[in-house]
C-alpha positions as CSV (number, residue, x, y, z in Angstrom):
1,X,-74.7,-138.2,75.6
2,X,-71.0,-138.5,76.7
3,X,-70.2,-140.7,79.5
4,X,-69.7,-138.9,83.1
5,X,-66.3,-139.9,84.7
6,X,-66.3,-138.8,88.8
7,X,-62.9,-138.6,90.9
8,X,-63.1,-142.3,91.5
9,X,-62.1,-143.2,88.3
10,X,-65.3,-145.5,87.5
11,X,-67.4,-144.3,84.4
12,X,-71.0,-144.4,84.9
13,X,-73.2,-144.1,82.0
14,X,-75.2,-140.8,81.6
15,X,-79.3,-141.5,81.1
16,X,-81.4,-139.0,79.6
17,X,-85.1,-139.6,79.7
18,X,-87.9,-137.4,77.6
19,X,-90.9,-138.6,79.4
20,X,-93.5,-137.2,77.0
21,X,-95.3,-134.2,76.4
22,X,-98.2,-133.2,78.1
23,X,-101.8,-133.4,76.3
24,X,-104.7,-131.4,76.7
25,X,-106.0,-133.3,79.9
26,X,-102.5,-134.1,81.2
27,X,-101.6,-137.4,80.3
28,X,-98.3,-138.0,78.6
29,X,-96.8,-141.3,77.1
30,X,-96.0,-139.4,73.7
31,X,-92.4,-140.8,72.4
32,X,-89.4,-139.0,71.7
33,X,-90.4,-138.6,68.4
34,X,-93.9,-137.4,69.2
35,X,-92.2,-134.8,71.5
36,X,-90.5,-133.0,68.6
37,X,-93.0,-133.8,65.7
38,X,-96.6,-133.6,67.2
39,X,-97.2,-130.6,69.6
40,X,-100.1,-130.1,70.7
41,X,-101.8,-126.9,71.2
42,X,-104.9,-126.9,73.8
43,X,-108.0,-125.2,73.0
44,X,-108.2,-124.4,77.2
45,X,-104.3,-122.4,76.8
46,X,-102.6,-125.1,78.7
47,X,-99.2,-124.4,78.6
48,X,-97.6,-127.8,77.0
49,X,-94.7,-129.0,78.3
50,X,-92.4,-131.7,78.2
51,X,-90.2,-133.2,81.0
52,X,-86.8,-134.3,80.8
53,X,-84.9,-136.2,83.0
54,X,-81.1,-136.7,83.4
55,X,-79.0,-139.1,86.1
56,X,-75.4,-139.2,85.7
57,X,-74.4,-140.3,89.3
58,X,-71.7,-142.2,90.8
59,X,-71.2,-144.1,94.4
60,X,-67.7,-144.0,95.4
61,X,-66.0,-145.5,98.1
62,X,-63.2,-144.9,100.0
63,X,-61.4,-145.3,103.1
64,X,-60.6,-143.1,106.1
65,X,-62.5,-140.1,106.5
66,X,-64.5,-139.7,103.3
67,X,-65.8,-143.3,103.4
68,X,-68.9,-144.1,100.8
69,X,-69.9,-140.9,99.1
70,X,-72.4,-140.2,96.3
71,X,-71.2,-137.8,92.7
72,X,-72.9,-136.4,89.5
73,X,-76.0,-134.8,89.0
74,X,-80.0,-135.4,88.9
75,X,-81.7,-133.0,86.8
76,X,-85.1,-132.8,85.8
77,X,-86.7,-130.1,83.8
78,X,-90.2,-129.6,82.8
79,X,-89.6,-127.4,79.7
80,X,-92.4,-125.2,78.1
81,X,-93.1,-125.7,74.5
82,X,-91.6,-123.1,72.2
83,X,-94.3,-123.6,69.5
84,X,-97.1,-122.9,71.2
85,X,-96.0,-120.0,73.2
86,X,-92.6,-118.9,72.5
87,X,-92.7,-115.4,74.2
88,X,-93.5,-117.2,77.4
89,X,-91.3,-120.1,77.0
90,X,-88.1,-117.8,76.5
91,X,-88.9,-116.1,79.5
92,X,-89.2,-119.1,81.5
93,X,-86.0,-120.6,80.1
94,X,-84.3,-117.3,80.7
95,X,-85.5,-117.2,84.2
96,X,-84.7,-121.3,85.0
97,X,-81.1,-121.0,83.2
98,X,-80.0,-117.4,85.1
99,X,-81.5,-118.3,88.5
100,X,-79.5,-121.9,87.9
101,X,-76.0,-119.6,87.4
102,X,-75.5,-121.5,83.9
103,X,-73.4,-120.3,81.5
104,X,-75.5,-122.0,78.6
105,X,-75.1,-120.0,75.7
106,X,-77.2,-122.4,73.3
107,X,-80.3,-122.7,71.7
108,X,-83.2,-122.4,74.5
109,X,-85.2,-125.0,72.8
110,X,-82.7,-127.6,73.1
111,X,-83.1,-129.2,76.5
112,X,-80.7,-132.1,75.6
113,X,-77.6,-129.5,75.1
114,X,-78.9,-127.3,78.0
115,X,-78.7,-130.9,80.5
116,X,-75.6,-131.3,78.8
117,X,-74.2,-127.9,80.1
118,X,-75.7,-128.3,83.7
119,X,-73.7,-131.6,84.1
120,X,-70.4,-130.3,83.0
121,X,-70.9,-127.6,85.3
122,X,-71.2,-130.1,88.3
123,X,-68.0,-130.3,90.4
124,X,-65.8,-133.6,90.0
125,X,-66.7,-133.9,94.1
126,X,-70.0,-133.0,94.8
127,X,-73.5,-134.4,94.0
128,X,-76.4,-131.8,92.7
129,X,-79.7,-132.2,92.2
130,X,-82.3,-130.2,90.0
131,X,-85.7,-129.9,89.9
132,X,-88.0,-127.4,87.5
133,X,-91.4,-128.0,87.1
134,X,-95.3,-126.2,86.2
135,X,-97.1,-125.9,89.8
136,X,-99.8,-123.5,89.0
137,X,-101.7,-122.2,86.2
138,X,-105.2,-120.2,85.0
139,X,-106.3,-118.6,82.2
140,X,-103.7,-115.8,82.8
141,X,-100.7,-116.7,84.6
142,X,-98.3,-119.9,84.9
143,X,-96.1,-120.6,88.2
144,X,-92.4,-122.6,88.0
145,X,-90.7,-123.9,90.6
146,X,-87.0,-124.3,91.3
147,X,-85.5,-126.8,93.3
148,X,-81.9,-127.7,94.1
149,X,-79.9,-129.6,95.9
150,X,-75.9,-129.7,96.8
151,X,-73.8,-131.6,98.5
152,X,-70.0,-131.6,98.5
153,X,-68.4,-134.4,99.5
154,X,-66.9,-134.1,102.9
155,X,-69.1,-131.3,104.1
156,X,-71.4,-131.7,107.1
157,X,-74.6,-131.5,105.0
158,X,-75.8,-130.8,101.9
159,X,-77.6,-127.2,100.8
160,X,-81.1,-126.5,99.1
161,X,-82.8,-123.6,97.7
162,X,-86.1,-123.0,96.6
163,X,-87.9,-120.6,94.2
164,X,-90.5,-120.0,91.6
165,X,-91.5,-117.6,89.6
166,X,-95.3,-116.3,88.1
167,X,-95.2,-115.1,85.0
168,X,-98.3,-113.5,82.5
169,X,-99.2,-115.5,79.9
170,X,-99.4,-113.2,77.5
171,X,-95.9,-111.8,77.3
172,X,-93.9,-113.6,79.9
173,X,-93.9,-110.3,82.5
174,X,-92.8,-111.9,85.8
175,X,-95.0,-111.3,89.0
176,X,-92.4,-111.6,92.0
177,X,-91.9,-108.8,94.8
178,X,-92.8,-106.4,91.9
179,X,-96.8,-107.5,92.6
180,X,-96.6,-106.2,96.7
181,X,-97.3,-102.9,97.7
182,X,-95.4,-103.8,100.6
183,X,-93.3,-100.5,102.1
184,X,-90.6,-101.5,105.1
185,X,-93.2,-102.1,107.3
186,X,-96.0,-99.9,106.2
187,X,-98.4,-102.6,105.4
188,X,-100.3,-105.7,106.6
189,X,-97.6,-107.6,105.1
190,X,-95.9,-108.0,108.3
191,X,-98.1,-109.4,110.5
192,X,-99.0,-111.8,107.8
193,X,-95.1,-112.6,107.7
194,X,-95.4,-113.2,111.4
195,X,-98.4,-114.8,111.7
196,X,-97.7,-116.9,108.8
197,X,-94.0,-117.9,111.0
198,X,-95.7,-118.7,113.8
199,X,-97.9,-121.3,112.4
200,X,-94.4,-122.6,110.5
201,X,-92.4,-123.4,113.8
202,X,-96.2,-123.9,115.6
203,X,-95.7,-121.6,117.9
204,X,-98.0,-118.4,119.5
205,X,-96.2,-115.9,121.4
206,X,-94.2,-113.2,119.8
207,X,-91.5,-114.1,122.4
208,X,-91.3,-118.2,121.1
209,X,-91.0,-117.3,117.7
210,X,-88.4,-114.7,118.4
211,X,-86.2,-117.6,120.3
212,X,-86.6,-119.3,116.6
213,X,-85.3,-117.0,114.6
214,X,-81.8,-115.6,114.2
215,X,-81.5,-111.8,112.8
216,X,-79.8,-108.8,112.7
217,X,-80.2,-106.7,115.4
218,X,-82.4,-104.0,113.5
219,X,-85.3,-106.4,112.9
220,X,-88.1,-107.9,115.7
221,X,-90.8,-110.0,115.3
222,X,-93.2,-106.5,114.3
223,X,-90.7,-105.8,112.2
224,X,-89.4,-109.0,109.6
225,X,-87.3,-109.3,107.0
226,X,-88.7,-109.8,103.5
227,X,-87.5,-113.5,102.3
228,X,-84.6,-112.1,100.1
229,X,-86.2,-114.9,97.0
230,X,-89.9,-113.2,95.6
231,X,-92.6,-114.3,96.6
232,X,-94.6,-116.9,93.6
233,X,-98.0,-117.5,93.2
234,X,-100.0,-121.1,93.7
235,X,-103.0,-122.4,94.4
236,X,-102.9,-122.0,98.2
237,X,-101.9,-118.5,97.9
238,X,-98.5,-116.5,97.5
239,X,-95.5,-118.1,98.9
240,X,-93.0,-116.2,100.9
241,X,-90.0,-118.6,101.4
242,X,-86.9,-117.4,103.4
243,X,-83.6,-119.7,102.4
244,X,-81.9,-121.8,104.8
245,X,-80.0,-119.8,107.2
246,X,-81.7,-116.6,106.3
247,X,-83.5,-116.0,109.7
248,X,-83.2,-119.2,111.0
249,X,-80.4,-122.5,112.0
250,X,-80.1,-125.3,109.7
251,X,-82.4,-127.5,111.4
252,X,-85.0,-125.2,110.7
253,X,-85.0,-125.5,107.1
254,X,-86.8,-123.1,105.0
255,X,-89.4,-120.9,106.5
256,X,-92.1,-120.6,104.4
257,X,-95.4,-118.5,104.1
258,X,-98.7,-118.3,102.4
259,X,-100.8,-115.7,101.9
260,X,-104.5,-116.8,100.2
261,X,-105.3,-114.9,97.8
262,X,-108.5,-114.1,99.4
263,X,-106.3,-112.2,101.9
264,X,-103.6,-110.8,99.9
265,X,-106.0,-108.0,97.9
266,X,-104.7,-104.8,100.3
267,X,-101.0,-106.2,99.4
268,X,-101.4,-106.5,95.6
269,X,-100.5,-103.9,92.8
270,X,-103.6,-102.8,90.3
271,X,-101.6,-105.2,88.2
272,X,-101.0,-108.2,89.8
273,X,-104.6,-108.0,91.4
274,X,-105.7,-107.8,87.4
275,X,-103.9,-110.9,86.7
276,X,-104.9,-112.8,89.3
277,X,-108.4,-111.8,89.7
278,X,-108.4,-110.6,93.0
279,X,-110.5,-107.9,94.4
């Protein structure tokens, strides 16, 4: 891969590491050749994946306001196997690329080329982290998350994002906002969001919760906006994640509510109940 040269003019070699093919028992250790030539399909239907990592960063030092700063890209992408389930793999990789805002139009199987494109898209005066990984799987669905962090040189602080998507294995359909029956406050979701936010902020009263939030005047603690980011499913339940500044100050992080699946039956569409095995 080509060398990355930052604004301060010192070249830093890009490193691409292929971390091996996940086997049926969850262990890794295959070489680059193994990953390309011996894809194993698990009898348990566990989705096989390779993890690709890239580190192309540069420490810079300047006199005055900027001082020491870091630029470049660190990325880790757990890419699904196209040989095992090409429809699902395509759905996952398209979701990743679209939500990274990348202009990549190459072969979705070519993670090396994707990494190069992502590197080229990083601004020369910023530091960026990308993490894509599988976090949940059943015989019917698999969930991937995408986390990013960007810190422009000279900014007061960086900014993070977190999102996820739950895919049906049979056809790659995403179960996100479409799995929720909520209709603008007419469902139990509003009460569950309020209770979940109280837990996140470690408060007990409505007034204390209101003090933690920054919302348009059309909303209240009894009528909360749903997160702009679609929910996803993990072993803990359905995750509703507000992004930084969405309903609270930067210091509050990303307020997150997790609703256990056992409590989510009244929220879900029939299709979601079936694929998530919820009564």
